[in-house]
C-alpha positions, 0 to 999 in steps of 0.5 A: 366811556363813549370817547374811549370806544371811539378811540378803540375804533382806530385799530379798525381803520383799514390799511390802504391796500384794502381800499381803493380810495383817497380818504384811507391813505390820507387817514393813514398819514395822520398822527395818532392825535390827529386821527383821534380828533378826526374820529371825534369830529366825525362822530360828533357830526354823526350823532347830531345828524342822527338826533336831527333825523330822529326828530323828523321821525318823532314829528311824523310818527307821533304827529307832533304839532310844529309851529314854524319850520320843521327843520328848525324844530328838529335842530333844537331837539338834536341840540337839547337832547345832546345837552341833556346827557350832561357829560363831558363826552357828549359835550365834546361831540356836540362841540365838534358838531358845531365846529362842523356846522360852521366849516360847512357854512363857510364852504357853502357861503357862495351858494346861499338859498333864501327860499329853502326849507332850511335856514342858512347853515350859519343861521342854524349854527348860531341858533344851536350855539346859542342854546348850548351857551344858554344851557351851560355857560361854563362849558360853552361860552368860550366856544361861542366866543370863538365861533363869533356869537356876540356877547349881547346875544349870548346874554339871552341864550338861557331863555332860548334854551329854556323855551326850546326844552319846554316846547319839546317837553310839552309836545312829547309828554303824552307819548312818553313810554311807561317803565313796564313797556320794554318792547323794542320798536327800532331796528338798526341795520348796517348794509355792507360798504364798498371799499371807499366807505369802509373806514367810516362804516367801521367807525359807525358800526364799532361806535354803536352810535346808531344803536345808542340813539335807537335805544334811547328813543325806544326807552323814552317814547311809545312809537306806534309802529316798528321803525328802521334805522339803516346805514347804507350807500346812497350815491350822495352825501345825505341822511333822511327820514322816509315816512312811507317806509318808516325808515331813517337812512344814514348815508356812508357818503355823508360820513366820508364827507365829514371826514373830508371836511376835517382833513381839508380843514386840517390841511388849510389850518382852519382846525 
C-alpha cells in the first residue's frame, strides 16, 4: 500500500516551468520506471532518517540509558523498527536506505573523520546491513553479498540483531503506552517550500511518511510532553532533534540531496 501511494505521487511532480532549479528538469527527463525508482529510493532514505531522529527523541524524552555512542544506538533502532514491519514494502524501502548509505560512504571516502560522534558511514552501513541479514536471511542475504558483507560475518548477524532488539525492548518497556491512552502528543508540520525543493516537499507531504512515523510512536510510547515533527528549509542538508524545542526537523535540502545522489548514481551507472 505504501509503495502504491509513493507511485501516485509521480503525478504531483512539478513541471519544470514551475521550478527554477536543476533537479526538476532532470526528474522530468527520467523514464516512468526510473522516476518510480527515484521516489522509492528517496522515500526509503527519508523513512530511515525519520526513525533515526525519532530514536534521538526517545533517548532525550524518555531519558533512556545508552552504553556506547548514541548514534549507533539510534541507527539500530531505525533498522529494527523498519524490520519489525515485516512487509515487502518496508523491506524495499530499507533496502534502498542501505544502498543510499553505501553511495554516501563512497562520496565521503576522502573526508574520513575518526574522532567524530558518528562511526564512519561504511561502518554504520555494514552494522545495519548485518542486522538486516540476521533478521531475515531469505530477504537480505543477496543484498548483503552485493554490498560486500563477508559470508563469515553474516553468520553472526542473527545474534547481533537479537541483541539489538532485546536491548531496545528492555529500555523502552517501562514507557509503552496503554491501549486506553489515545492522546496525540506528536504534531506534524510541513512548512512551505521554495521552488527548488517543491518536488521533494510534495513527495514528503503526499506520502505521509512523517505522519506515519509520528502515529506509530504516539501509539507505542507514553511521551511526557508534546513533540513536533517539522519539515522545512534549513540552508543545509540535515535532519536533527532539538531537545530544548522538543522538535525534530527534516530539511527539504536533505530530501533533494537524496534525489541528487540517485540521479548522479544513475548517470554514472552505479545504480
